[in-house]
N, C-alpha and C positions, 0 to 999 in steps of 0.2 A: 394247743394250750390245755392244761389240765384245769379242772374246776378251781383248784386252789389259786392258780395264777389269776383267773378271772376274779376271784374274791379279793385278791390283793389290789387289782386294778379298781375294783369297786370302792374299796376303802380309800385308796389314794386319790382317785378322781373326785370322790365326795369331799374330801378335805380341801383339795385345790379349788373346787367349785365354791366352797364356803369362803375361802380367802379372796377369791376374785369377786364374789358378790359383795363382800365387805369393802373391798377396794372401790367397787362401783358406787356403793352408797356414800362412802367418804368423799370420793371425787365428785359425786353429784352435789353434795352439800357444798363442797369447795367451789363448784361452778356457780351455784346460786349466790355465793358471796362475791363472785367476780374475782376470785383469788388468782394471783399470778406471782411470778418471780421474774427476775431479770433474765434468767435462762429458760423460763417456762412461761410463755404467754398464755392468755386466757384460752385461745383456740386450741392450744396444745393440751391444756387441762381437760377441755371438753372432749377432745379426741381420745384421750386416755380413758375418760369415763365411758365413752361409747365402746371402745375396744375391750375394756374390762368386762362390760356387760355381755358382749358377744362371746368372749372367751368363757365366761361363767356359764352361759347357755350351752356352749360346746362341751364343757367338762360335765355338766349335768346330764347331757345326752349320753356321754361315755359312761357315766355313773349308772344310768338307767339300763343301757344295753348290757354292760358286763354283769349287772345284778340279775337280769332276767336270763341271760345265757348261762350263767354259772349254775343255776338250777338248784342250789342248795336249799334256799328258802322258797316257799310256794308263792312267788311273785310273778305276775303276768304283765304283758304289755299294757293292758288297760289300767293297771294299778299305778302307772306312771302319770296318768292324766285324770283318772277318775278317783277321787280321794275316798278313804274310809271304807273300802269294800274288800280289801285284801285280808286273807286269813292270817297273815303274818303281821303282828303288831299294828293292827288296823289304824289306830289313832295316830301314832307317831309316823308311820309310813305315809298315811294320808296327808299329814302336814307337809311332807316332802313333795307330794303331788300338787298341793296347793301352791307351794313356793315355785315349783316348775311352771305351773299355769300362769302365775302372776308375772314371772320373768319373761315367759314367752309372749304374753300380751304386751308387755313393755317393749320388747324388741319389735314386734309386728307393728305396733302403733307408731314407733319411731321411724320405721321404714315408710309408713304411709302418712307421715306428719303433714306433708304438703296437701293431702286430700282431706285430712281430718280437721284441720284448723288448729290454731295455737291453743285455744281454751280446752278443746277435747283432749289434745295431746298432753297438755300440762296436767289435766285432771288424772289421766291414765298414768302419767309418769310417776305420780305419787305411789303407785303400786310397788315401786322399788323399795320404798321405805317399809312397806308391809311384808314384802317377800323376805327381807333379810332376817327379822326376828323369827319368822316361821321356819326358815331354813335352819337357823341356829338351834331351835328347839327340836327340830327333826333330827339333826345331826347327833344331838345328845341323847334323844329318846330312842333312836333306832340304831345308831352306829355301834358296831361291835367294839370300838376303841374308846367308848365314852369314859371309862374309868382309868385309861392310861394317861400317864403324866403328859405326854406330848400333846394329846388331844385336849386335855384340860388347859394347857398353856396356849394352844391355838385358839380355843374358844375365848379365853380371857383376853388374848391379844385382839381378837375381832371386836369384842365388846368395848375395850378401851379405845380402839381406833375410831369406832363410830361415836362413842361418848365424847371424845375430844373434839371431833369436828362438829358434833351437835351442840356442845357447849359454846364453841366459837360462833356458831350460827345464832344461838339464842342471845349471846352477848352483843352481837351486832344487829339484832332485830329491831325494827322500829315499833314493835308492839309495846303496849303498856307494860310497865314493870310487873304488875300483878299477873298478867297473862304469861310473861316469860318465866316468872317464878313457878307458876302452876305447871307449865310445860316441863320445866326442869325437875320439879318434884314428881311428876307423873313418870318421867323417864327413869328417875332414880328408883321409884317404887317398883316399876316393872323389872328393873335389873335385880333388885333384892328378891322379888318373887321368884324369878327364874333361878337365882342362886339357891334359894331355900328349897325349891322343887328339885334341883339337881342333887343337892346333898341328901335329901330323903328319898330320891328316886334313882336315876341312873348312876349316881355316885355311891349308892349303897348296895350291899350284896342282895341277891334275889331279884334284881330288876328284870332280868330276862323273862321270868315267869309272870311278873306283874304287868309287863309291857304287852303281853299277848302273844308271846312266842309259842307256837304249837308244841305240845308236850314231846312229840317225837324228835324235836330239834334241840331240846334243852340239853346243855352240856355236850352237844354233838353226839347223841347216842347212835348206835348202829341202826341201820334201817330195819334190821330184823329183830330189834328189841321188842319184847312183849309189850302189847298195849291192851291189857285186859282190864276189866272193871274191877273195882275194889272187892267185890264179892268173890272174885275168882283168885285173889291173891293167896299164895301158900307161903308158909314160913320156911325159911332155910334152916338147915341144921345149925346147932350152936357152934359147931366147928366142922370144917370140911377141907378136903384137899382135892384139887382138880389139875388136869394138864391143860396147857394152852398151846395153840398154834395159830399164827397169823402173819400179817404183813406189817412192815415198817416203812413209813414215808417221811422223808426229811425235806424241809424247804426253808429258804431264807426269807425273812420279813424285810419290809422296807427300812426298818430302823436298825439293821445290823444284827438282829437276833435270829435264832434258829427255832423253827417249829418242828417237833418230832411227834408223829402220830402213829400209834400202834392199834390196829384192829385185830382182835383175836377171838377165836372160838374156843370154848371150854368143853372139856370132855372128862371122862373118868367118873370121879365122885359126884360132880355137879356139871350139868350141861347148860350152857348159856352163851352170852356174848360179853365181851369186855373191850372198852376203848380207853386208851390213855392218850392224853394230849399234853406234851411238855413244851414249854417255851424257856429259852435261856440264852446266855451269852456263850459263844463258842470259846473253848479253851485251846491254848497253843498245843498242849499235849494230847488233845483229843477229848471228846465228850463236851458237856455243856454245864454251865453254872445255872441252876434252876432259878427262874424269876417268876414263873407262873405255871399253873397246871390245871387239868380237868380230868375227872375220871367218871365213867358211866359203866354200870354193871347190872345185868339182869339175867334171870333164868326163866325158863318156861313157867308161866303162871305166877311169877313173883313181881313185885313192883320194881320200878326202875330206881336203882340206888345211884346217887350222884355225890361227888365229893372232890377231893384233891389229894395230891401226893404230899405226904408229910415227912418222908425220909427217902434218901437216894444215896446208895453207897455201892459203887461198882455195878454188879449185876443184880443187886437187891433193890427192890422198889417197895416202899411201904405206903399204903394209901388208907385214908379214912373216908367211907361213903355212908350215906344215910338215905332212908326212905321213910318220911314221917318221923316217928319217934324211934324207929329201929335203926341201929348203926352197926356197921361192920368194919373190922380191921382186916385189910388184905395185905399179905406178904407175897410178893412175886419174885421168883428167881427166873431171870431171862437169859436165854442163850441166842446170840445173834449169829445167823448163818454167814459164811464167807462172802456171799454176794451182797450183804448189808441190806437186804430187802425183805427177808423173812425172819421170823423169830419164833422160838419155842420155849417151853419152860413149865413151871408149876405155879399154882396159886394156893395159898393156905388162907382160909378165912375163919374168923372167929367173931362172936358177938362182942361189940365194944362196950 
């Protein structure tokens, strides 16, 4: 398997784990209500709850293993269980470790229920209700798909599922009306806070840097990109022309889109590195219809310029990149080799 395949497994297993944990919480609430139907007795609901929890733990384990094995982000084995120590998005990744620890404790205490006693087991069982919102915030804060429509829809569906079962639980509770109203208001306030945080955080541009992503990983820059101090930055010419030569890699995403990544070395007028990442819908006549992109560009001693593709027409690619207040327009003419794996061409850059 290539690292990109591991990365897709990481994204998919994380999303499935969140869905299963949501199902576990909803079924747990249904079990506490002694809910059943004619075709689904109470013991079957309890069995589904238990199996959903075990499957969630299994997919979390797959999520952790593929993340570490992929090696793209600096995440180690200890980061899966010891929260807030990772150099990669420490807070949001740490919440994932907390959710994993809580779910693991829930499973282990359920297996030892006969030895622990009912009261201890029930007190620990409430950890399921704590692990779910922590896992949700982790998925939005750390996940690379947080701004994609399908991930937003998945997160919303999870919130609505838990909210519906929780509302039913409060409606049937024997607690005083004031306490039930306070609990409902608290749950609604928490949902609003998370929504507001998402819109201003993971749902807004620039979240990767704010979340604590190491600078060398932002916009998937090449490993050899310059990482110099501000004092050593040099200015690029107002306009320049360079040659490029590199590799092209294409892969399918889980939602039917195509990812195309070009890693190139620049020579001639300017020496440096360039990376293009394109995502789009495959066309019947060949090529892709662009739906998303990322560009990273750096020369020796220059800051890292990052941006996106703003024009695509045959072999012409137009990109706009920026580093601080400095912006560049890049016009690339690309020639794809017959083997479809290497690319050459020219780059013309000018101050934007």
